[in-house]
C-alpha positions in Angstrom: 153.9 216.3 73.7 156.0 215.2 76.7 155.7 212.5 79.3 152.2 211.3 80.2 150.6 214.4 78.6 149.0 212.4 75.6 147.5 210.0 78.1 146.4 212.7 80.7 145.2 215.3 78.1 145.4 219.0 78.8 144.2 220.2 82.2 144.3 223.0 84.7 147.0 222.4 87.4 146.9 224.3 90.7 150.3 224.9 92.4 150.4 226.1 96.0 153.5 227.8 97.3 154.7 229.8 100.4 156.0 233.3 100.1 159.7 232.6 99.9 161.9 232.0 96.9 162.7 228.5 98.2 159.1 227.6 97.9 158.1 229.8 94.9 161.0 229.3 92.4 160.4 225.5 92.2 156.7 226.1 91.7 157.5 228.7 88.9 159.8 226.1 87.1 157.2 223.4 87.2 154.4 226.0 86.0 156.5 226.8 83.0 157.1 223.2 82.1 153.4 222.3 82.5 152.6 225.3 80.3 155.1 224.1 77.6 153.1 220.9 77.6 149.8 222.7 76.9 148.3 222.7 80.4 146.8 225.6 82.0 148.3 226.6 85.5 147.4 228.8 88.5 149.7 229.5 91.4 148.2 230.0 94.9 150.4 232.0 97.2 150.2 234.9 99.8 151.2 238.5 99.9 155.0 237.8 100.3 155.0 235.5 97.3 153.1 238.0 95.2 156.3 240.3 95.5 158.2 237.9 93.2 157.0 239.6 90.2 159.7 238.3 87.9 159.0 234.7 89.0 155.2 235.1 88.5 155.4 237.0 85.2 152.9 235.5 82.7 151.7 233.1 85.3 148.1 233.4 86.7 148.2 233.5 90.4 145.8 234.0 93.5 146.8 235.8 96.6 145.3 234.1 99.7 145.3 235.2 103.3 147.7 233.3 105.3 148.9 233.0 108.9 151.5 230.8 110.6 150.3 228.3 113.2 153.2 229.2 115.5 152.5 230.7 118.8 150.1 230.0 121.8 146.5 228.8 121.8 145.2 232.3 120.7 147.6 232.5 117.8 146.7 229.0 116.7 143.0 229.7 116.8 143.4 233.0 114.8 145.4 231.0 112.2 142.9 228.3 112.1 140.2 231.0 111.2 142.5 232.4 108.5 143.2 229.0 107.1 139.5 228.3 106.9 138.7 231.4 105.1 141.5 230.9 102.7 140.3 227.2 102.1 136.9 228.4 101.1 138.3 231.1 98.7 140.7 228.6 97.2 138.0 226.1 96.8 135.7 228.5 95.0 138.6 229.5 92.7 139.4 225.9 92.0 135.8 225.1 91.0 135.6 228.1 88.8 138.8 227.3 86.9 138.3 223.6 86.8 141.5 222.6 88.6 142.2 218.9 88.1 145.3 218.4 90.4 147.2 220.4 93.0 151.0 220.3 93.7 152.0 221.9 96.9 155.5 223.3 97.6 155.5 223.7 101.4 155.2 226.8 103.7 152.2 227.5 105.8 150.3 229.3 102.9 150.1 225.9 101.1 147.7 224.5 103.9 144.6 226.1 102.6 145.0 225.3 98.8 145.8 221.7 99.7 142.7 221.4 102.0 140.6 222.9 99.3 141.8 220.4 96.7 141.1 217.4 98.9 137.7 218.7 99.8 137.0 218.6 96.1 138.4 215.3 95.7 141.4 216.3 93.6 144.8 214.4 93.6 147.5 216.0 95.7 151.1 215.9 95.1 153.7 217.5 97.6 157.2 218.6 96.8 159.9 218.8 99.5 162.8 220.9 98.7 165.0 220.0 101.7 166.5 216.7 103.2 163.9 216.7 105.9 160.1 216.9 105.5 159.0 220.5 106.4 156.3 221.1 109.0 153.7 222.1 106.4 154.4 218.9 104.4 154.3 216.7 107.5 150.9 218.0 108.4 149.7 217.5 104.8 151.3 214.1 104.3 148.1 212.1 105.3 146.2 213.8 102.4 148.9 213.4 99.8 148.8 210.9 97.0 152.5 211.3 96.2 155.6 213.2 97.7 158.2 214.3 95.4 161.7 214.7 97.0 164.8 216.5 96.2 167.1 213.8 97.8 167.0 210.0 97.5 166.9 209.9 101.4 164.6 212.2 103.4 164.0 212.5 107.1 160.7 213.0 108.8 158.5 210.5 106.9 157.0 207.7 108.9 157.4 204.2 107.5 153.8 203.8 106.5 154.0 206.8 104.2 157.2 206.0 102.5 155.5 204.3 99.6 154.3 207.8 98.5 157.8 209.0 98.0 159.4 209.5 94.5 162.7 211.3 93.9 162.5 214.0 91.3 165.1 216.6 92.4 164.4 220.2 93.1 163.5 222.5 89.9 165.8 225.3 89.4 165.6 228.6 87.6 166.1 228.8 83.7 169.3 230.8 84.2 170.9 228.1 86.3 169.8 225.4 83.8 171.8 227.2 81.2 175.0 226.5 83.3 174.0 222.8 84.1 177.0 220.5 84.5 179.4 223.1 83.1 183.0 221.7 83.1 184.7 222.3 86.4 187.5 225.0 86.0 190.9 223.6 85.9 193.1 223.9 89.1 196.3 224.8 87.3 199.5 225.8 89.2 199.5 229.6 89.6 196.3 230.2 88.0 193.5 232.3 89.6 191.3 230.6 92.1 187.7 231.8 92.0 185.9 231.7 95.4 182.3 232.7 95.5 180.8 233.7 99.0 177.1 234.2 99.2 176.0 235.8 102.5 172.3 235.2 101.9 169.3 237.2 103.4 169.5 235.7 107.0 172.4 236.2 109.4 174.9 237.4 106.8 176.8 239.5 109.2 178.8 236.5 110.3 180.4 236.3 106.8 181.7 239.9 107.2 183.2 238.9 110.4 184.8 235.7 109.4 185.8 235.8 105.8 188.3 238.8 105.8 190.5 237.5 108.6 190.2 234.0 107.3 191.6 235.0 103.9 194.3 237.3 105.6 195.4 234.1 107.4 196.2 232.3 104.1 199.8 232.2 102.8 200.5 235.2 100.6 201.0 233.2 97.3 197.5 231.7 97.9 195.9 235.0 98.7 197.4 236.5 95.5 195.7 233.9 93.4 192.2 234.4 94.9 189.5 236.1 92.9 186.6 236.6 95.5 183.1 237.3 94.5 181.3 238.3 97.8 177.5 238.8 97.9 177.1 240.8 101.2 174.3 243.1 102.3 175.6 244.0 105.7 175.8 247.8 106.8 179.5 247.4 107.1 180.0 246.3 103.4 182.6 249.0 102.7 184.7 248.1 105.7 184.5 244.5 104.7 185.7 245.3 101.2 188.5 247.5 102.5 189.7 244.7 104.9 189.8 242.3 102.2 191.8 244.6 99.8 194.3 245.3 102.6 194.7 241.7 102.9 195.7 241.6 99.3 192.6 239.9 98.0 191.1 240.9 94.7 187.5 241.3 95.5 184.2 242.1 94.0 181.5 242.9 96.6 177.9 243.5 95.8 174.6 243.4 97.7 173.3 241.1 95.0 174.7 239.3 91.9 172.1 239.1 89.1 174.7 237.0 87.1 174.7 234.1 89.7 174.6 231.4 87.2 177.8 232.7 85.6 179.5 233.1 88.9 178.6 229.6 90.0 180.0 228.3 86.7 183.4 230.1 87.2 183.8 229.2 90.7 186.2 226.6 92.1 184.5 226.7 95.6 181.3 228.4 97.1 180.9 229.4 100.7 177.2 229.8 101.5 174.2 229.1 103.5 172.4 225.7 103.1 168.9 226.5 101.8 167.2 224.1 99.6 167.3 226.4 96.5 171.1 227.1 97.0 171.7 223.4 97.3 169.7 222.6 94.1 171.6 225.3 92.2 175.1 224.1 93.3 174.2 220.5 92.3 172.8 221.3 88.9 175.9 223.4 88.0 178.2 220.9 89.8 180.1 223.0 92.3 181.7 222.0 95.7 180.6 224.2 98.6 181.5 225.0 102.2 177.9 225.1 103.7 177.1 227.2 106.8 173.6 226.5 108.1 171.8 229.3 109.7 172.1 229.0 113.5 168.7 229.8 114.5 165.1 230.2 113.2 162.6 227.9 111.6 165.0 226.8 108.9 167.8 225.8 111.2 167.2 222.0 111.3 166.4 222.0 107.6 169.6 223.8 106.6 171.7 221.6 109.0 170.2 218.5 107.5 170.8 219.8 103.9 174.5 220.6 104.7 175.1 217.3 106.5 173.5 215.5 103.7 175.8 217.0 101.1 178.9 216.4 103.3 177.9 212.6 103.5 177.5 212.5 99.8 180.8 213.9 99.2 179.8 217.2 97.5 180.7 219.6 100.2 181.7 220.5 103.7 179.5 221.5 106.6 180.8 224.2 109.0 178.3 224.9 111.8 178.1 228.4 113.2 176.2 227.3 116.2 178.7 224.9 117.6 181.7 227.3 117.0 182.9 225.6 113.9 182.6 228.5 111.5 185.4 230.9 112.7 188.2 232.7 110.9 190.7 230.1 111.9 188.5 227.1 110.9 187.7 228.6 107.5 191.3 229.4 106.8 192.4 225.9 107.7 189.6 224.5 105.5 190.4 226.7 102.5 194.2 226.1 102.8 193.6 222.3 102.8 191.3 222.5 99.9 193.3 224.9 97.7 196.7 224.1 98.7 196.3 220.2 99.4 198.3 220.7 102.6 197.9 219.3 106.1 197.3 222.3 108.6 196.6 222.8 112.2 192.9 223.1 113.1 191.6 225.3 116.0 190.3 222.3 117.8 193.6 220.8 117.9 193.2 218.2 115.2 194.2 218.4 111.7 192.4 219.1 108.3 193.9 216.8 105.8 193.1 217.2 102.1 192.7 213.9 100.3 195.4 213.0 97.7 192.9 212.9 94.9 192.1 216.6 94.5 189.4 217.2 97.0 187.6 220.1 95.1 187.6 218.3 91.8 186.2 215.0 93.6 183.5 217.1 95.4 182.6 218.9 92.1 182.1 215.5 90.4 179.9 214.3 93.3 177.8 217.4 93.1 177.2 217.0 89.3 176.2 213.3 89.8 173.6 214.5 92.4 172.3 217.3 90.3 168.9 217.0 88.6 168.7 219.6 85.7 165.6 217.5 84.6 163.8 218.1 87.9 160.9 220.1 86.4 160.5 217.4 83.7 160.4 214.7 86.4 158.0 216.6 88.5 155.6 217.5 85.5 155.6 213.7 84.6 154.5 213.0 88.2 151.7 215.6 88.0 150.5 214.1 84.7 150.6 210.6 86.0 148.0 211.8 88.8 145.9 213.4 86.1 145.7 210.1 84.3 144.1 208.6 87.5 140.4 209.1 87.4 139.8 209.2 91.1 142.2 210.3 94.0 141.2 207.2 95.9 142.8 205.1 93.2 146.2 206.6 94.0 146.1 205.3 97.6 149.0 203.0 98.2 150.9 203.9 95.0 154.5 204.5 95.0 
């Protein structure tokens, strides 16, 4: 038996997760680790989360009503009514199952289960996937006994609550774990250079506009070495693929890669959005990335914070679309500097200079150092440590 399981004993653990993969995948990873330790689990989510049938396979789950608090007074009042109803439903289910502790993974659907757990006097652990505390977790922070973080430093937590923080990392899917800390592919002279570009589900069109002309602008010998895997769901996918082939780039374009772990393992460089799940995958495998935060929407600040955090830590480079920093010219300059190790003119009039000590290899090593392939184990240990505490009040002030 792992960790604190012998001390805590077997129990029923509740997990609350919003309806996106960024919230649900870490919850799934923790649930399966807890099951392996002999615990019962139940996931509380909403209708969007229930669509992730593969993630929820074999895991008991409860679909609760949920509504965002965004909007005017009328919207907030309506959301409050939905949260109140969901709280009562979650509370009744927790009592029936004998839930002993709740782990919340953010998103507005986690409000009701967290409130239900506290109304029953249960310990509450929050997990933050990003580099900045999300709105849901900020609201629930006052009720939490512990906050597990994905980064060593996290923004949005007032000084009086920092004693609750513990770094665990962000749990990743089993397929990604199989590629954990895979050796970085050698950058031999004349050998193929594997570039993975992941457009994502939000604002993918910019990748179709920027990537083809950026690669066309590279010197022909460099273009000839490129092996591009492009995950792109735009309506113009055929035109994008044709433009890349016309530029002499060997490309495989699909709307979705179901072998992402293998493609990450083979990649010399990844160009992608900066969502928390993506960041965790990159770090566990140990791959450098050019990170392009989404320029608008509720995740804008979170993704920008994630990208800038990785740049500060030496594991990647942030190129912001919202300040004009992600253009074909800028991307071409960055790629040439990284792949060729040369100094090139940048669009803003400055220069992009590649360090003398192989920037891609250096960034890959930094990413691998930051990766937490044991995040699910660490998080399960934290859950079990709360199970071992007889009363939630006894956890107040613990670090």
